[in-house]
N, C-alpha and C positions, 0 to 999 in steps of 0.2 A: 749644425748639430741639433739645435733646438727644434727645427722644422722636421728633421728626420726622426727625432725622438717623439715628437707629437704624432706623426703618422703611425709609427710603431705602437704607441699606446692607444690610438684610435682603432687600430687593427685588433689589438688585444681586447678592447672593450666590445668590439663587434662580435668577436667570437663568443664572449660571455653572454651577450644579448641574444644571439641566435640560439644558444643552448636554452636559455630562459624561455624563449618564444616556443621552441619545439616542445619542451616539457610542458608548457602551459596549455597545449592542445589536448592534453590528457585530462579526461573528466576527473580521474582520481586526484590529480594534482590541484585542479581548480577547486574541487570539494574540499581538499586539505587546507588551501590558502584561505578560503572564505568560510570554512566551517567552524564549529565550536572549538575553543581552545582546550586541548587536553595534553596529556603526556606524549601520546603518539605524534600529535601534530607538532609539538615542540621539537621532538626528536628528528622528525623527518625534515622540517624546514630548517633546523639548525645545520643538519648535515648537508642539505642542498646548498644553502647560501654560504656555508664553510667551504664547500667544494668549489663554488664560483670564486671565492676569495683565493683559494689554492691555485686555480687556474690563472688568476690575475698575477700571482707571484711567479708562477711558471713561465708565463709569457713575458715576464718583465725584461727590461733592458739594463745590462750590466754597465755600471759607470764606476771605474776604479774598484773600490771594495764595497760597493753599494749597488742597490737595485732601484731603477725607476719603474714603478708598476701601478697597476689599478686594483691592488689588493683590497683597499678599504671600501671600494664601491660594493663588493659582495656583502661585507659586513654591515654597512649602512643600510643597504637595500633589505637585508634580513631583518634588521630592527624595524624598518618602516612597515614591512609586510607582516612580520610575526610577532612584533612586540619586543619589549626590553630583553626578556629572557632568551628569545631567539637570537636577538642582535648580539647579546653577550657571548653565547655559545658559538655562534657563527664566527665571531671575532676571536674567540679562543682557538678554534680550529685553524683559521687562517693565520693567527699569530704564532701558534706553535710551528706551523709549517714554514713561515717566514724566518723564525728563529733558527730553524734547522739549516737554513741556507748560510748562516753566518754573516760575517762582515761587521764593521764597526758600528752600524746602525741597527743590527739585528734585534737587540733588547728593546730599543726605542720603537721600532717598527711594530714588534710583537705587542707591546703594551698599547700603543696608539690604535692598533686594529680593534682591540677589545673595547677601548674607549669610544671609538667611533661607531662601533656596533651598538653600544649602549646609547649613544647619542640618537641614532636612527630610531631605537626603540622608544626613547623619551619622547621624541618628536611625534611618533605615532600615537601616543597617549593624549597628546594635545591637538593634533591635527589628523583628520581622516585622510589617508594617502590618496583615496579616490577623489577627494575634493581639494587637493593641494594645488595651488597655482604655481606657475613656473618660477615666480619670484621666490617663493618659499623654497623651492628645490635648489635654486641657485644659492640662496643663503645658507641652506644646509650643507651643500657642497663645499662652500668657502669655509664654513665653520669646521668641517671634518678635516679639510686640508690644513687649516691653521692648527688644529690640535696635533696633527701628525708632525708638522714642521717644528712646533714648539717642543714637542717630546724629543725629536732628533737633536735639536740645538741644545736642550738641557742635559741629555743623556750620552750623546755620541762624543767619543774622544778620539782624536783631538778636536776642539771646537772649531779651529780654523778649517779643518777638512769638512766638517759638518756644514759649516756656513757656505763654504765653496760648492758643496753638493747641492744644497738648497737653492742657491742662486741659479744654478744650471737648470735645475728640474722644476722650480717653482711654477712658472707659467704653464708649461705643457701638462704636468700632472694635475694642476688645478682645472685647467680647461677640460681634460679628459674626465676627471671625476664628476664635474658638473654635467658634462654631456652624458656620461654613463648613467647618472641618477635620473636625468630627464628621460633618457631612453627607457631605463627600467620602470619608471613610474608610468610612462605611456603604455608600455607592454602590459602591465598589470591592470591598468584601467581598462584596456581593451579586453582583457581576459574577463574582467567583471562584467563588462558590457555584453560580451558573448553569453556569459552564464545567465544574466538577467534576460537577455533575448530568448534564450532557450527556455527559461522558466516561463516567460510570457507566452511562448508558443505552446508550451505544455498546458498552461492554464486556458488558453484559447481553444485548444483541441479538447480539453476536458469539458468546457462549457458547450462546445459544439456538439459533442457526443451526447451530453446531458439533454441538450435541446432536441436532438433527433430521437432520443429514446423515450422522451417524456410521454408521448401518446400511448406507448405500449405499457409503461409502468403504472398507468392510471388504474389498471386492474390488480395492482399489487405485485408481490414476488411469486411467480408461478411458472410452470413450464413454458407456457406460451410467451409470457413477457420476457423471460430469460432467454428463450431462443432468439427472439427478435433483437433483444438488447445485445446479446453476445455477437450476433452476426455484424451489427452495426459497428460495435467497438473494434472487432477484428479488421474490418474494412478500413475504418477511419484512422485507427491507431497503428496500422501496418504491423500487427502483432502476429507472430507465427501461429499461435492458438490461444483462445479465450475460453475460460470455463466459469460458470456461475453455479453455485450450490446454495442449498438451504442447510439447516443444521443436520439433516438426516441423509440427504441424498444429492446426487448430481442432477441438476435441473436442465443444463444445456452446455454443450461444448462445440466450439466452431474452430475450423482449421484442420485441413486434411491430415497434417502430421500427427495430430492427436485424435481427431474425430473418428477415424477409422481403426484405431488401435484397440485391440481386445482388452487391454488392461487400463483403459482410460478411467473407469469408474474407481478402481482401486487407487490409482495415482491421485486423482482429484479429491478423493475421500481422505487420503493420507495428508494432503496438503491442507484440506479444509480442517481436518482435526487439529493440525498444528497451529493454524491461524486462529481458530476459535479458543485455543488454550492460551494464547498470548494475552496480556492485559491491554497493551496499546501498541501502536505502531504498525509498520509494514513487515510482512513476513518474508524472509530470505533465508534459505537453508543451504549452505555451501556443501553440506554432507549428504544432501538428498540424492538417493540412488535412483536413476531413472531406468525403466524396463529396458531390457535388451532390444536392439534394432529400433528403438525410439530415438529419432534424431533431435532430441531436445536436451539442452544442457543446463538451463536455468529457469527459475520461476520467481515471480514477484507477485504477492497476494496481499489482500486487505479484507477487513471484515465489513459486512453490510449491517446496518443497525436499524432497529425500529423501537421507539420509546426507550432508548438507551440500552436495549437488549440486542445481542448479536443474533441475527436471524439467518445469516448466510456468508458467503464469501465471493469475492471477485478475483479471478486468477489469470495472470499473464504468463505465457510460456514462450521461451526464446530458444532458438537453435544455437545461439552464441553464448558462452559463459561470461563474456565481458559485460553483459547487461547486469550481472549480479551487483556490480559496484556502481551502476549508473543512477546517480541521485535524480536525474531528470525523470527516468522511467519510474523510479520509486514514488516520486511526488505525483506523477501522472496517475498511477494506480491508486495511491492514497486519496488524492484529490477527487478522482472520478468515483471511488467507492463512497466517499462522503456525499457527493452530489446525488448519486443514485439512492443513497439512503434518505436524503431529504425528499426526493421524489416519491419514494415509497411512503414516507410519512405524510406527504401532501395528498397522495392517492387515498390513503386511509382516512384523512380528515375529510376529503371530498366525499368519500363513500359514506362516512358517518353523517355528513351534512345532507346528503341526498336521502338517507334513510330517515333522518329526523324531519326533513321537509315532507317526505312521502307520508310519514306517520301524521303529520299535521293535516295533510290533505285528506287522508283517510278518516281522521277524526271529524273533519268538516263534513265529509260525505256521510258518515254515520250519524251525524249530529241532527236530531229532531227536537226542536224546542218543545219541552213539555207543554208550556202554555199554548203554543201554536197548535199542537196535537189536540189538547183538551178543548180548547176554543173551537177548533174545526169540527170535532165530534159533537160538541154541544150545538153548533150551528146546523149540522146535518140532522140531528135528532129533532130540532125545532122545525125543519122543513119536511120531515118524513110524513106528516099528516097534511100540513098546509100546501106543500108544493113538492110532491114526490119526484118530479122530473129534475127539479133543482137539487134535491138531495142526491139523486143518482149521478148528476153531473159533478157534484162536489166529491162524492166517493170515487169517482173516476180520476179526478185531479189528485185527490190524496194518494190513491194507490199508484198513480204515475210517479209521484215524488218518491214514495217508498221503493218503487221498482228501480228508479235511477240511483237511489242511494245504496241499494243492495246488489246491483249488477256488478260484473267484473270491473275493476277500476284500472284506469290507464293514466298516462301522464298529460295527455291532451285529447281534445275532441274538436269538432267543428263548431263555429259560431251558431249554426242552426241548431245543433243538439243543445248548446248552452241556452239559447233563447226558447226552445221547447220546454226545458225544465223550468225557466222563469215564467213562461206563460201559465203552467199549472199552478205555480205558487201564487202568481198575481190574481189568477181567477178566483182562488179561494179567498185571498185578502179582499178582493172586490166586494164579495158577499158580506164579509164581516164589516167592512167599512160602510155598507149601505150605498147611498148615492154620493158619498164624499170623495171616493177615489176615482181618478181618471188616469189612465196610462196611455202615453203617446209613444209610439216606436217609430224612429226615423232611421231605417236601415237600408244601406246600399246593398241591393240583392247580389251585386257581383262579389260580395265578400262573405256570403252565407257559407261557402266551403272552406273559408279561411280557418286554420287551426289555431286554437288558443289553449293555454293551460286549463286544466279542469277547474271548475268552480272559481272562475275569475269574476264573472259578473254577478252571480247569485248572491255572494256575501255582501256585495256593495248594494244591491237591490233590497236585501233584507234590512240592512242598516238604515237605508232611506226611508222604508216604509215604517219600520218599528220606532226608530229614534227621531225621524224627521217629520213624517206626515201623521202618524197615529195620534200624537197629542193635539193636532190641529182640528178645529171644530168643523170646517167646511172648505170646499174648493181645494181639495188635495190633488196635486198634479205631479205625476212622475213621468219623466221623459228619458228614454234610452235612445241614444244617438250613435250610430256607427257609420263613418264616412271615411273615404281615402283622402289623404292630404300629402302631396309630394311623394316621398318615399316611404310613407308610413300610413297606418290606419289609425284614426282618432276615434276613441270610444269614450262617451261620457254618460253618467247617470245623474240627472238633475232633478231636485225636488224643491217645491216651494214651501217647505215645512218650517219648523221653528228655528232651524239653524243650530250653529254651535259656537260657543265662546272660545276665545283664544286659549283658555286654560284646558278646555276639553280637547282642542286640537293638539295641544302640547302633550296630553296624556296619551293620545293615539300614537304620536310619532315616537314617544319615548317608551312605548310598549307597556305602559302602566294601566291601560284600559282593560276591562274584562273581555274575555273572548279572544279568538285568534283570527277572526275574519279578515279585517282590513290589513292588519300587520302582516298576516300570511300572504295575502295577495300582493302587497307591496314588495316583500322580500322575494317572493317567487318571480315576479316580473324582472327584477333587477338581476337575479341570479341567471335567468334565461336569456334576457335580451341586453344586459349591461347596466352599469351604475347610472347611466344617463336616463334610464327608463324607470318606471314605477308610478305609484299614484300621486296625483296632485289633488289636494283638497282645498276648495274655496268655500268659505262659509261665514255667514254673519247672522247673529241672533235676530229672528223676525223676518229674515229675507230668504232663508232656505240654504241648500248646500249643492255644490257641483263636485262630483268625484270623477276625475278623468284620467286617462292614461293613453299612451301611444305604443304601437308595436311595429317594428319594421316590416315592410312588405317583401316577399320573396319575388324573384324574377318572374316566376310563373303567374303569380297573383298580379303583378304589374301588367303583364300581357292580357290577362283576362279583363282587367279594369279597362285597358286601352281599347280592347274589342268591344266592350259593352258601351263605351262612351262614343 
């Protein structure tokens, strides 16, 4: 009898577990179980677990005037999953149903169902059901069964009949209750794992899409970037249609189901207006009326931001209405919209940085040191009578400097062009220095066509002459060296001038020194070639200064160097 009863109860609990497993496959149910606690969640979970408790009673085994059943499993599981309130209400539903069956244990069983539901809820406040060990579940099952049996023995009359009943059913009901709770716990742990995996996949997809769209959004939010971005999103996210708008108009829509429809602009503008009117969150409108003959049934959309201001919307359209309640798709749209907003912000920051850097380069190009100009004009005037040819040569060099500064500006030019400009400048300085200045150029001719950022060498040469060599009385030597080295080109400007102190070097690196020459060159080299590049300054008072940097060689430059060697 005991073995037969055990098999019947196990069959009973299996039916309940299968129902829970099937319901758990629904997105709506998973979101309800692991969502925020509110009245709707309490009502739905109480009803569900109360229903499972009712099934436990319905499938129970009659013994004399009583029932051996798995009723308390639904109530305890309800408390574990939904908390104390859900446990109590699930217990009330299951208890009332059990009481309606009658029998001398009806009242005791009804009350014990409520108590065990509360027990499950109380345990959930102390232990997270997802982290409960099997030992905890066994102890909970034993406690719930003990409560039920104590209530039957205390309330059921006659006592002898109650005692005889409990002796018969104690072992099988306890085993089945523990097994049922273990099974339920495992089911809900798997559901949570499925939800976490779904969320992880959504996050991974959002990051992949963001990575692929980054190059296009570098230009900001416009029709070109929106078209490329929308197409990538539609393909990677497997969405029926994707639309991107700004605050005023539709920028791009991808997906045949909407792309070729005459009313696409009206629909997308309607959704965009609703999204932009919301304060926060993802937009979903169950009452949205789609145009006739358009095979779309639902839309999820989110705002795009720039500097905390809404600048547009990202819209996902689906042919199925079931997507309306899909938390996974809502999180995907919301997360992707935030990532795209960050990319738009970064694009703006990058644009501003380039504009600021270009402004500094333009300032350098337009910069003519007044002292240099006046001193050069004075030198020319002094040579006009004594050495007209020298005066003519100096005027040619000065005009070449002006011409280079005033001509159309670009971001880079060849090493040859840079050296030509330096040549004009140095020739003027040689005259001013008299016989003190000597310039030595050690240039690998295979690198003359090598592209460099504009005004890379000239500011360094100017600093070397003015601050390093000019204060020196005699034997002023400036060496410009450009040679290939492994995968890079090494460039150095060396002077044997007065040198710099550590305090002066610290001022240069901290940006506190006057002028933008060396600091600008250092920052531009790092922004173009990477943080591992930039200027290196070696200097010691009385020993001179060496300013050097490296730039990576391109494959074509490596081939030219190999041919020349």
